[in-house]
N, C-alpha and C positions, 0 to 999 in steps of 0.2 A: 387549884387543884387541877391538873390536866385530866381530859376527858379520856378515858380508856376506850381502845377500839373493842368493836363487838366482837364476842367470841364466835368461833364456828361451832355450832351445834351439832350439825350432821351434814355429810357430804353424800349427795345423791348422784350416782352415775346417770348420764343422759345418753341415749343411744337414738339413732337415726334408722328407722325401719323402711325398707324398700321393696317390701313385697306388694304393697297397694300403692305404690308412688304414683302421683298423678291420676289416681283413680277413685279418690275419696271424695265424695261430696256431702256437704252438710245440709240438711233440710231444716229451714226455720217454718215451723208451723203456727197458725193462730193460737192465741191464748187460750186454754182451756182448765177446767176445773181438775182436782184430783179424782173425782168419780167419773168423769167422762173426758177421756182423752184419746189421742191417737195411738197409743200404746196397746190399748186393747180392742181397737177399731178393726174391721175384718176388711180386707182389700179384695175388690172384685175384678179389678184391670188396672194394668200399669203400662204406660206408653212413654217412649222418649224420642227426642228429636238430636241424634248425635251431632250434627254439624252446628246447630244454633244451641246446644247445651239446654234443651228444656225438658221438663218432665211432667207428666199428667198422670194423677192417680185417683181412681174411683173408690171412694169409702162406701161401704154399705151402710144404709139407714135402717133403724130398728122399726119396721113397719108394725110389729106387734106391740109397740109399747103404748101405753095409755095416753101418751102426749102426741101421737102421731095422729094426724087427720087423713084417713084413707079417701075421704070424698075429694079433698083438696089434692091429694097425690095422684088421684085419677084424672083430675081436671088438667093438671100441669102436664101429665103425660100425654093427655089427647091433645092439648094445645102444642106440644113440641112434635109430636110424630103425626098427627092427624089421625082421621078415622082409618083409612086404608093406606098403609105405606107400600110403596112399590119395592120390588127386589133390588134396584139399584140404590135406593135410598136406605142407610143404616139407621136403625130406630135408636133414639137415645135411651129409651126405656123398653127392653125387650118383654117385661112382665106386665106391661100395660098400666103401672103404677110407678110412681117416683120413688125408687127404692135405692137411689145412690146419690152420692153428691161429689162433683169433679172438683179437683184442685189442680191448677196449672202454676209452674214455677215462673219465677223471674229472677234475674240476676240481683243479688244484693250487694256484691261488691265486685268491681271490675278487676282490681289487683289483689290476689290472694297470695301473693308470694311472701308475705310476712306473717301468715298465719299457719299453724299446724295443729293437729288432732293428737293428743298423747294419752297413755294409759301409765297409771302408777302401779307397779305390782312387784312385790317382793323387794321393795326398796329401790327399784330402778324405774326411770322413766323412759318409755319407747314412744317416739315421736314419728309422725307420717305426714308428709307434705298433702296439701289439698289441692284439688282441681278447681272447685267452684263452691259457693256459697249461695244457696237457692232460697228463695221465699216462695212458701206454697201459699196460694190464696184461692178463695172459692171460685169457680167458673161457671157462669150461668148461660152457656151458649145455646141451651135449649129455647131461650127467648129469642135469640136471634133466628133459630130455625122457625120459630112460630112467624116472626115478622117476614121473612123471606117467602114463606109459603103463602102467606095473606096477600103479599104483593103480587106473588106470581098468579094466585086465582083471580085477583081483581085485573090484572094485565090481560089474562086469557079472556075474561068476560067482556073486557072492552074490544079486544081483537075481534071477537065474534060479532058484536055489534056494529063495528065501524067498517067501512068498505076498505077494500085495499087502496091505498094511496101511495103515490110517488113520493119518496123521501129523498131528501139531499143528503149525501154522504161526503163527509170531510175526510180527505186523505192526508195523513201525516207521515213525513219521511224523518226518520231518526238521523241526527247528525253527529259527526265523528267528534268526541269531545276528548281533550287532552287528559293526562293522567291526573292533573291537579284537580280538575272539575270531577272525575270519576271518584277519586277519593273523598272529596267533599259531599257528594252524594251518597256515597256509602256510609256516611255518619249520620245521615238523617233518619229520622224516626219512620218515615213512610217506606225507606229502603229496607229498614230492619222487619217491619211488618210484612212487606212483600217476601223478603227471603224465608221468613218462617212460616208463611203461608205456602209457599212452594214445597217446602220439605214436608214429606209424610211422616205421620206418627208410626214408629215402631214398636209393636207390642213386645215385652218383655216378662220375664218370669219372676214374681213377687215372692221372696221367701220370708216368712216371719222370723222375728228376732230369736225365737227358740228354736227354730229348725235345725237340722244337722248342716245343711249347708251354710247357715249364717254363722254357727260357730266354727267352722273350718275357714271362713273367710276372716273373722275376727282374730283367728291365730295368725294371720299375715301381718297384723299390725305390731307385732313383737318382731325385733330384729333378729336375724337368724345367728349372727355371730356376736356375742358379747363379751368378747376378750377385750381387756383394757389397752388401749393404745400406747398409753404412758406419756402422751404429750399434754403438757400442761398449757394452760392459758396465757399465752404471750402477749397480750394486750393490756394497755392501762385502761383506766375506768372511762376516759374520754373517747379513746379508739373504740372501745367495746360497746359504748354508747352509739357512736357514730355509725358502727356497723349494724347495731340492731335497730336503730331509727334513723334511717337515711333521710335526711331534710331535702335531697335533691333528687328530683325525678330525672329520668333519661331524657336527653335532648331531643329525641324525637318525640316523645310525649308531651313535652313542653312545647314544642314548635307547633304541634297540632291543635292546642287550645289557645295559642295566642292570636291576637288579630294580626290582620295583615300590615306589612310594613313594620312590624314590632319584633325585635330580636330578643332573645332570652338571655339571662344573665351568664349562664354557662357559655353561651356563644360569644358575649361580649368580651370574655376573658382571653379568648383565643385571638382577638384583634390586636393590630398594632395600636400603640399609644394615639397616634394621629387619628386612626379610624374610629377609636374609643370615644375621643373627644368630640369628634365630628357627629357620631351617632347620638351622643348624650345632648348635644347642642340642638340637633334636630328635633329630638322627641321632647325635650323640655321648653322649646322655644326660647325662654330667657331663664339664666340659673347664676346664682350667686358663686364665687370662688369657692367658698366653703362648702356649698352644696356639691359642686362638681368634684372636690376632693374627696368627700365622703363617699361618693358612688366609685371613684377609682381606687380608694383605699380598700374597699370590699372585694374589687377585681385583683388587686396587688398591694400586699401589706408594705412592700419595700418601695412604692413609688414615693418620690419626693416632690414638694412644690416648686422647686427651682425647675425640675424638668417638666413639669406641667406648665410653667409660665414660658417656657422656652417653645413649647408647642403650640400654646393657645393662639397667639397671633397668626398662626398659619391658617387657621381654619375658623376662627372667632373675631367678632368686633367687640371692643369694649366701649359700653354704653352707660354712662353715669355709675361705673363702678361694677356693673353686670355685665354678663357675657351673653352675645347671641351668635349665632351661625352666619357666616358669610353668605352673601347673596348667591355666589357662585355654587355654594353647597346646596342651596335649595333648589336652584335652577341651573343644573349642569348644562354643558354645550348641547346644541341640538335638541333641545327639549321645548315644549311648549306648555302653556298653561292649561289647565284642566277644563275651563269653561269655554272660553271663546278662542283658545288656540294662539294666544300671543307668544311671539318668539323670545327665547330665553334673554336675548340682548336687551330688549326693552323691559322685560322683568326684572332684570338685574339692575338697570339704570333707574328703574322707579322705586325699587327697595332701597337702594343706596341713597337715593333722595330723601327718602322718608326716615332713614337712619340719620343722616345729616340733620334733617330738620328737629328730630327728637334730641340731638346733641345740643341743639341751640335753644329749645322751648320745651315746655312740659306738656303742651296740648297740641294737637292737630284737628284741623277741620277737613273732613272727607271730601267735601265739595271743592276746596281749595286744591287738594292733593289731585283730584280728578282733572282739574283745568290744568295743573301744572305738568302732570305726566301724560296726558292725553291717552289714559288707558280707560278701558270699560269699568262700569261700576264694580263687577265681580271681581276683576283682578284687583283693583285697589282695595276692596274689602278683603280679599285673601291676603294681601301683603301686610295690611294693617293688623290682621288678627295673628300674624305670625310674631308679633313684638308688642302689640297693644291690646287694649279693651275699651269699651265704650262705657263711659260713666254716666251717672245720673244727670249730668248736665248735657249730654249728648255730644260729648267731646272724648276724643281718643287720646288715652295716657297709655304710659308703659305699664307691663305686666307687673314689675316689682318696683319698689321704691329705691331711691339712689343709695348705693352702698358707699358712704363717705369713708368708712374704715379702709376699704380696700384700695380706694383712691389716695388716702393720706400714706399708706404703707407702701405703696408702689407708684410714685410719681412718674417715674421713667416711662412706664406703660401708658399712662394718662398723657403726658407730653408727646409721645410717640404717635398715639391715636389723633390727637388735636393736630398734629403735622399732616397726617393723612387727610384728615379733612380740609385742612387749609389748602393743601395742593389741588383739591377738587372743588374749592368753594366756588370760583368763577363759573365752572360749568352748571352747578346748582343754581346760582343767581340769575345765570342767562336763562334757565328754564321758568324761573318765576316771572321775569322779564317779558319773554317772548310769549307766553302764554296768558298772562294776565289779562282779563278783560277790560277793554278801552270803553268809555263812555262816547257813544256816538249821538251826536244831537240829531233829533228826529226833524225830517224835513215837513214843513208846515204844508198841509194839503188845502188851505184856504186860498182863495183866488185872490189876488192883489186888488185893492180898490183903485179904480181910475178916476181921478177928479175930472169933472167937465169943465172945460173953459168958461 
C-alpha cells in the first residue's frame, strides 16, 4: 500500500514587518524561578554603548527583605566607594548600601541573519529581523574599584615615605603596520577590550513592559500592509532547504578564520584545473589518485579521470602509485629556504634526488642524504618531511603505502616516470660517488725505531 501524502491542515500567512527592522535585540537573562524573575524586577538605570553594542542594566535589590543582610550590604558599599568619595568619582551605591545589582551584556551570536522574532495573532505570523542577541551576566565592577583604590592608597603612602629618585623612562615609537597586521590586531581580545573601554556609557530611558511607550513600540512588530501578494513558493524542497540553511559562509568570513597559506574550498573552485591540482598536492604532500579525484569532483561534478591524468604530470610526480608535487612547485624560481636561505636550484636538486632514491628503495637515512646533497640538516629535514616520515626504526619512509592498483591500471604513466628517472640517473649517481665519505688511513705518530749497528 502506497503511503499517502500528508494533508494540509491549515495555511498560515507570514508577513515581514519592517517597523523595527535592525533595531530589535534579544536579552538572555540568567535562569530564575517563577516567583523571582526579571519580569517583576525594578530597573534603576540603563546604559548602552552603541558602537560596541553593549548594554548595562541596574536592577534594584529588595533591601527590606528578610533574606537581605543590611550589615553586609553596607560593608560592600563602603568597600566599593570608600569613606569619603570625591566629586570626580561617581559612587557605585548612592544610598550607602548595596541596593542594586548590575548586569552587562555580551554577544551570544556573531551572525543573527538567520534568526527572527515573530508574533502569531489572528491566524497570521508577523516576523521582524534581529540586530543582535545579547547575554546579560552579573557585573561586579565594585570589586575592581576596591582593588584600584587600595593600590592607589598604598602607592601614595609609599611615595610619601620614599625620597624622590631619578627613574629611567623608556620611550617607544609606534611603527606603521600594513593593513593585514591591523586587521589581525583588530580581531584580538585585547583590542576588543580597549575599544570597549574607550567608548563611554550612554544613559537611556527604560520603559517597563506595561507602559504606554512599550505598547506603542510593540505595535511596530506587526506588518503595516498585510495584503496577499499572490506569489506562490517557486522553490522545490532541496532549494528551499539550501536557502533556509546555507552551509557555505561568505568567502571573506572563511578566509579570515583559515590559517595562512590555506585557501578555502570556494576559492579553490574558481581556479583552473592545473592550479587546483597544484594546490592540492602542496597541501596534502602525498595523495592517492582516488583521493585527488574525490576533492576535484566536489569542486566540479563534470570532471573526468582522463582530463585529470593529462594534467597531473605537468605539476606532479608519480611515486609508487601515489602523487606528490614537483620540486619546482614547492621551490619556485628566485626563492630560498626558510631556515638557512638555500637557493631554489639546490633545494630542487636535493628534493629530486630524494624522490629518485625513494623510487628505488623503501627507506632513506638522513645522514647519508646530507652527505650526498651537501645541504644543512634543517633543509634536508624539511625536504624529507614533504614526502616521508620517521618510523620507529629511525628510518625515513614514504607517507603512504604503494598503490599497486593504480600502477596496474595505468602502466603508461609508470613507464613514463621511470624513463624520466632513467634520464637523470647518472647525475644522481654522481652525487653519491662524489660526496661518499672515503676512508683515509691515519698517519702514525710514533717515531720509527732506528736499530744501532
